[in-house]
C-alpha positions as CSV (number, residue, x, y, z in Angstrom):
1,X,131.8,72.2,161.6
2,X,134.2,74.5,161.7
3,X,135.6,76.5,165.2
4,X,134.7,79.7,164.0
5,X,136.5,81.1,167.2
6,X,139.5,79.5,165.9
7,X,139.7,80.7,162.5
8,X,142.0,84.0,162.1
9,X,140.2,86.8,160.6
10,X,141.7,86.4,156.9
11,X,140.4,82.5,156.9
12,X,136.6,84.0,158.6
13,X,136.8,86.1,155.6
14,X,137.5,83.5,153.4
15,X,134.9,80.6,155.2
16,X,131.9,83.9,154.5
17,X,132.9,84.8,150.9
18,X,132.9,80.7,150.2
19,X,129.2,80.5,150.9
20,X,128.1,83.3,149.0
21,X,128.3,85.9,151.5
22,X,130.2,89.3,151.0
23,X,131.8,90.3,154.3
24,X,133.1,94.1,155.2
25,X,136.3,94.7,157.1
26,X,137.1,92.5,159.9
27,X,137.4,94.6,163.4
28,X,137.0,93.6,166.8
29,X,134.0,95.2,166.9
30,X,132.8,93.0,163.7
31,X,134.0,90.0,164.2
32,X,131.3,88.0,166.9
33,X,129.1,89.6,164.0
34,X,130.6,87.3,161.1
35,X,131.2,84.5,163.0
36,X,127.7,84.3,163.9
37,X,126.8,84.6,160.5
38,X,129.0,82.1,159.7
39,X,127.4,79.5,162.1
40,X,124.1,80.2,160.4
41,X,125.2,80.2,156.6
42,X,126.9,76.4,157.6
43,X,123.7,75.3,159.3
44,X,121.3,76.3,156.5
45,X,123.0,77.6,153.4
46,X,120.8,80.4,151.2
47,X,118.7,78.8,149.3
48,X,118.3,79.9,145.5
49,X,116.2,82.6,144.0
50,X,113.4,81.8,142.2
51,X,113.6,82.5,138.8
52,X,111.7,85.4,137.5
53,X,110.7,86.0,133.8
54,X,112.0,88.2,131.5
55,X,110.4,91.8,130.7
56,X,109.8,89.5,127.3
57,X,107.4,87.7,128.9
58,X,105.8,90.1,131.0
59,X,105.5,92.4,127.7
60,X,103.7,89.7,125.5
61,X,101.2,89.4,129.0
62,X,100.1,92.6,128.8
63,X,99.8,92.2,125.4
64,X,97.2,89.6,125.5
65,X,95.2,91.3,128.3
66,X,95.1,94.2,125.9
67,X,93.7,92.3,123.2
68,X,90.8,91.5,124.9
């Protein structure tokens, strides 16, 4: 695993971006938060979001309910 404390600010931002997290400015006050976030993402990457039904399918379901 990557030693997050050894990464430069730029490298830390790049690693977070690769994992789908968009970090804000890297400041001394935010760096530890971003280091912790990177470790969390490396240990357990975020799962894919569930597929939602589109509005067309919802409209069709409402029409079926009305016809009863």
